[in-house]
C-alpha positions as CSV (number, residue, x, y, z in Angstrom):
1,X,175.9,211.5,94.7
2,X,172.7,209.7,95.7
3,X,173.0,207.4,92.7
4,X,176.6,206.7,93.5
5,X,175.8,205.8,97.1
6,X,172.9,203.6,96.1
7,X,175.0,201.8,93.5
8,X,177.7,201.1,96.0
9,X,175.1,199.9,98.5
10,X,173.7,197.4,95.9
11,X,177.2,196.1,95.4
12,X,177.5,195.7,99.2
13,X,174.3,193.7,99.2
14,X,175.5,191.3,96.5
15,X,178.8,190.7,98.3
16,X,177.3,190.6,101.8
17,X,176.2,187.0,102.1
18,X,173.9,185.8,104.8
19,X,175.0,185.3,108.4
20,X,173.6,182.5,110.5
21,X,170.4,183.6,112.1
22,X,169.9,180.9,114.6
23,X,170.0,181.6,118.3
24,X,172.7,178.9,118.3
25,X,175.0,181.1,116.3
26,X,178.1,182.5,118.0
27,X,177.9,185.8,116.3
28,X,176.1,188.7,118.0
29,X,175.1,190.0,114.6
30,X,172.4,188.8,112.3
31,X,171.5,189.4,108.7
32,X,167.9,190.5,108.4
33,X,165.7,191.9,105.7
34,X,164.1,195.3,106.4
35,X,163.5,198.3,104.2
36,X,165.5,201.4,104.8
37,X,164.0,204.7,103.6
38,X,165.7,208.0,103.6
39,X,163.5,211.0,102.6
40,X,161.2,208.9,100.4
41,X,164.1,207.0,98.8
42,X,164.3,203.3,99.3
43,X,168.0,202.6,100.0
44,X,168.1,198.8,100.5
45,X,166.7,195.9,102.4
46,X,169.5,193.7,103.7
47,X,171.3,194.7,106.9
48,X,172.8,193.6,110.1
49,X,170.9,193.6,113.4
50,X,172.6,193.8,116.8
51,X,170.8,194.1,120.1
52,X,167.6,194.8,118.2
53,X,169.2,197.7,116.3
54,X,169.7,198.0,112.5
55,X,173.3,198.5,111.3
56,X,173.9,199.9,107.8
57,X,177.1,200.7,105.8
58,X,178.9,203.7,107.0
59,X,178.7,205.6,103.7
60,X,174.9,205.8,104.1
61,X,175.6,208.9,106.3
62,X,176.3,210.8,103.1
63,X,172.6,210.7,102.4
64,X,172.1,212.4,105.8
65,X,174.3,215.3,104.7
66,X,177.3,214.1,106.7
67,X,180.8,213.1,105.9
68,X,182.8,210.2,107.4
69,X,186.4,208.9,108.0
70,X,187.5,205.4,108.9
71,X,191.0,204.7,110.3
72,X,191.7,201.0,109.9
73,X,194.8,201.1,112.1
74,X,192.8,202.2,115.1
75,X,189.3,201.1,114.0
76,X,188.2,204.7,114.6
77,X,185.1,206.0,112.9
78,X,184.4,209.8,112.6
79,X,181.1,211.2,111.3
80,X,180.8,214.9,110.8
81,X,177.9,217.2,109.9
82,X,177.6,221.0,110.0
83,X,176.7,221.0,113.7
84,X,177.6,217.5,115.1
85,X,180.6,215.3,115.4
86,X,180.6,211.6,116.4
87,X,183.6,209.4,117.1
88,X,183.2,205.7,117.7
89,X,185.2,202.5,117.3
90,X,184.6,199.1,115.8
91,X,183.3,196.5,118.4
92,X,182.8,199.2,121.0
93,X,179.6,200.6,122.5
94,X,181.1,204.0,123.4
95,X,180.7,207.1,121.3
96,X,182.0,210.6,121.7
97,X,179.0,212.7,120.8
98,X,180.6,216.1,120.6
99,X,182.2,216.4,124.1
100,X,179.8,213.9,125.7
101,X,180.7,210.2,126.0
102,X,177.6,208.0,125.4
103,X,176.8,204.3,125.2
104,X,175.3,203.3,121.9
105,X,172.6,200.6,121.8
106,X,174.7,198.5,119.4
107,X,178.4,198.2,118.5
108,X,179.7,199.1,115.0
109,X,181.2,196.1,113.2
110,X,183.3,195.4,110.2
111,X,182.3,192.8,107.6
112,X,183.4,192.2,104.0
113,X,185.5,195.4,104.0
114,X,182.5,197.4,105.0
115,X,182.0,199.3,108.2
116,X,178.5,198.9,109.7
117,X,177.0,201.5,112.1
118,X,173.7,201.7,114.1
119,X,171.5,203.9,112.0
120,X,169.0,205.0,114.5
121,X,171.6,206.2,117.0
122,X,173.7,208.0,114.3
123,X,170.7,209.6,112.6
124,X,169.1,210.9,115.8
125,X,172.5,212.2,117.0
126,X,172.7,214.1,113.8
127,X,169.3,215.7,114.4
128,X,167.3,213.4,112.1
129,X,163.9,211.8,112.8
130,X,163.7,208.0,112.7
131,X,160.7,205.8,112.7
132,X,160.1,202.0,112.6
133,X,157.1,200.4,111.0
134,X,156.8,196.9,112.5
135,X,154.0,195.8,110.1
136,X,156.2,196.2,107.1
137,X,159.7,195.9,108.7
138,X,160.6,199.4,107.5
139,X,162.9,202.0,108.9
140,X,162.3,205.6,107.8
141,X,164.9,208.4,108.3
142,X,163.9,211.9,107.6
143,X,166.4,214.8,107.3
144,X,163.5,217.3,107.6
145,X,161.7,215.9,110.5
146,X,158.6,214.9,108.5
147,X,157.7,211.2,108.9
148,X,155.0,209.9,106.5
149,X,151.9,208.7,108.4
150,X,152.4,205.1,107.1
151,X,155.9,205.0,108.8
152,X,154.8,206.3,112.2
153,X,156.4,204.2,114.9
154,X,153.7,202.5,117.0
155,X,156.1,202.1,119.9
156,X,156.8,205.8,119.8
157,X,153.1,206.3,120.2
158,X,153.2,204.2,123.3
159,X,156.0,206.4,124.6
160,X,154.1,209.6,123.9
161,X,150.9,208.2,125.4
162,X,152.8,207.3,128.5
163,X,151.3,203.8,128.5
164,X,154.5,202.1,129.6
165,X,155.8,205.0,131.8
166,X,156.6,203.7,135.3
167,X,155.3,200.2,134.3
168,X,157.5,197.3,135.5
169,X,157.5,194.3,133.2
170,X,159.2,191.0,134.0
171,X,160.5,189.0,131.1
172,X,161.3,185.5,132.1
173,X,163.4,183.3,129.7
174,X,162.6,179.8,130.8
175,X,165.3,177.3,131.9
176,X,169.0,178.1,131.7
177,X,172.4,176.9,133.0
178,X,172.2,173.3,134.0
179,X,168.5,173.1,133.0
180,X,168.5,173.1,129.1
181,X,164.7,172.6,128.8
182,X,163.7,170.8,125.6
183,X,166.6,169.6,123.4
184,X,166.5,168.9,119.7
185,X,169.9,167.8,118.3
186,X,172.3,170.6,119.4
187,X,169.6,173.1,119.9
188,X,168.5,173.8,123.4
189,X,165.3,175.5,124.5
190,X,167.0,177.7,127.0
191,X,168.9,179.4,124.2
192,X,165.8,180.0,122.1
193,X,163.9,181.4,125.1
194,X,166.7,183.8,125.9
195,X,167.0,185.1,122.3
196,X,163.3,186.0,122.1
197,X,163.4,187.5,125.6
198,X,166.2,189.8,124.7
199,X,164.4,191.0,121.6
200,X,161.2,191.6,123.6
201,X,163.2,193.4,126.3
202,X,164.7,195.8,123.8
203,X,161.3,196.6,122.3
204,X,159.8,197.3,125.7
205,X,162.7,199.5,126.9
206,X,162.5,201.5,123.7
207,X,158.9,202.2,124.4
208,X,159.7,203.5,127.9
209,X,159.0,200.5,130.2
210,X,161.1,199.4,133.1
211,X,162.0,195.9,132.1
212,X,163.7,193.2,134.2
213,X,164.9,189.8,132.9
214,X,165.0,187.0,135.4
215,X,168.2,185.9,133.6
216,X,170.3,187.8,131.0
217,X,172.6,184.9,130.1
218,X,173.0,181.2,130.3
219,X,172.6,180.6,134.0
220,X,170.3,178.6,136.3
221,X,167.7,180.6,138.2
222,X,165.3,178.7,140.5
223,X,161.5,179.0,139.8
224,X,160.7,180.5,143.2
225,X,163.6,183.0,142.7
226,X,162.0,184.1,139.4
227,X,158.7,184.7,141.1
228,X,160.4,186.5,144.0
229,X,162.2,188.9,141.6
230,X,158.8,189.9,140.2
231,X,157.1,190.2,143.6
232,X,160.0,192.2,145.1
233,X,159.8,194.7,142.2
234,X,156.0,194.9,142.5
235,X,155.8,194.3,138.8
236,X,152.8,195.1,136.7
237,X,153.0,192.0,134.4
238,X,155.1,188.8,134.2
239,X,155.6,187.0,130.9
240,X,157.5,183.7,130.8
241,X,158.9,182.5,127.4
242,X,159.2,178.8,126.5
243,X,159.3,176.4,123.6
244,X,157.4,173.1,123.6
245,X,158.2,169.5,122.8
246,X,156.0,166.4,122.3
247,X,156.2,162.7,121.6
248,X,154.0,163.5,118.6
249,X,156.7,164.5,116.0
250,X,154.0,166.3,113.9
251,X,152.8,168.6,116.7
252,X,152.7,172.3,115.8
253,X,151.3,175.4,117.3
254,X,151.2,177.7,120.3
255,X,149.7,177.5,123.8
256,X,149.6,179.8,126.8
257,X,149.7,178.6,130.5
258,X,148.3,180.4,133.5
259,X,147.4,179.9,137.2
260,X,143.7,179.5,137.7
261,X,142.8,182.2,140.2
262,X,139.4,183.0,141.7
263,X,140.3,186.6,142.0
264,X,138.1,188.9,140.0
265,X,140.6,191.6,139.0
266,X,140.1,193.6,135.9
267,X,143.2,191.9,134.6
268,X,144.5,188.5,135.9
269,X,146.6,185.6,134.6
270,X,143.8,184.0,132.7
271,X,142.8,187.2,130.9
272,X,146.4,187.9,130.2
273,X,146.9,184.4,128.8
274,X,143.8,184.8,126.5
275,X,145.4,188.0,125.1
276,X,148.8,186.3,124.6
277,X,147.3,183.3,122.9
278,X,145.0,185.2,120.6
279,X,147.9,187.4,119.3
280,X,150.3,184.5,118.9
281,X,147.8,182.5,116.8
282,X,147.2,185.5,114.6
283,X,150.7,187.0,114.4
284,X,152.6,183.7,114.1
285,X,150.0,182.0,111.9
286,X,150.1,179.1,114.3
287,X,147.7,176.3,115.2
288,X,145.8,177.1,118.4
289,X,146.3,174.8,121.4
290,X,144.4,177.3,123.6
291,X,145.1,178.5,127.1
292,X,145.7,175.8,129.8
293,X,145.3,176.2,133.5
294,X,148.3,174.8,135.5
295,X,147.7,175.0,139.3
296,X,151.3,173.8,140.0
297,X,153.2,176.0,137.7
298,X,155.4,178.0,140.1
299,X,156.2,181.1,138.1
300,X,152.5,181.8,137.5
301,X,151.2,180.6,140.8
302,X,153.7,182.4,143.1
303,X,153.7,185.7,141.2
304,X,151.3,188.4,142.6
305,X,150.7,190.2,139.3
306,X,149.0,188.9,136.1
307,X,151.3,186.2,134.7
308,X,151.3,184.0,131.7
309,X,153.7,181.4,130.2
310,X,153.9,181.4,126.4
311,X,154.9,178.3,124.5
312,X,156.0,179.5,121.1
313,X,156.1,176.3,119.2
314,X,157.2,172.6,119.2
315,X,161.0,172.0,118.9
316,X,160.2,168.3,118.5
317,X,158.7,168.9,115.1
318,X,161.5,169.3,112.4
319,X,159.6,171.7,110.2
320,X,158.6,173.9,113.1
321,X,162.1,173.8,114.6
322,X,163.5,175.2,111.4
323,X,161.3,178.2,111.8
324,X,161.8,178.6,115.5
325,X,165.6,179.1,115.2
326,X,165.4,182.0,112.7
327,X,165.7,185.6,113.7
328,X,162.7,186.4,111.6
329,X,160.5,184.2,113.7
330,X,162.1,185.2,117.0
331,X,161.5,188.9,116.3
332,X,157.9,188.2,115.1
333,X,157.3,186.3,118.3
334,X,158.7,189.2,120.4
335,X,156.5,191.6,118.5
336,X,153.4,189.5,119.3
337,X,154.3,189.3,123.0
338,X,154.9,193.1,123.0
339,X,151.5,193.7,121.5
340,X,149.9,191.5,124.2
341,X,151.6,193.4,127.0
342,X,150.4,196.7,125.6
343,X,146.8,195.3,125.2
344,X,146.8,193.9,128.7
345,X,148.0,197.2,130.2
346,X,145.1,199.0,128.4
347,X,142.5,196.7,130.0
């Protein structure tokens, strides 16, 4: 049975094709390469992502000891194990988990005659253990509860250590609505900012943080309003996400902006900016433009908690822009910012 499922999965990969991975794409789903392991068996490495969650072909549940049914007329999906029953529908967040109605973190979808389901939600609902290794982009599902040490989820460690418990993080996607930010062709900075912000928000929420975005969609939000949101929530950290532009068409690299404060807190905007910049340079393999003090930058000046503004790259440079619009880069940038937030909270 295992060989049969793997063989059909490989056929799926060959037929799958690659979806657009730009933040400009209209699809909510992205094709992304990540290894899926089930009980020490590598199943495949080309999947869908939706809301930061991996979606895999429905028949993979057979490797979890479950059976499935799909009714094309109603788009209904049924997954059954010895002790659990899940009922969900294509393009719908709702799932009947036994008699309890739950909201899944991602919607099942249908592509190339293949039903795709969110693997973490399904596996954990069936009583399996799931771990994510961000260093190797690997998801490990264990039917026995034993996760190899190399696959231990670092964000799960953050949950268990309580580092993010009761912490309030503000994620600020720069620009929006009538303010597009930098523009390169038909690509607008506001869209790239929002895409990275959503991925980062999902990571932080999964690790147990209380996360608030200053905007969740394409709308205009004033700079003073953004700062007021953070202050009213008495947030612990504020991170603003931007992309750069320059008259120098060869400019590449990252920089982090902060408000120069004379306060001598253990953690302030300058120290937070240093952490963000260090990690972006290393994680994104990017030229280092350093940290820059901006006395008149409203979102870092008016916020009462440590705040930094990350410039993830230059949209005005063609080769850099080609990297900035990919989901791979956007997720890596979000991981780097996540790492910086954890590091700052530990100070």
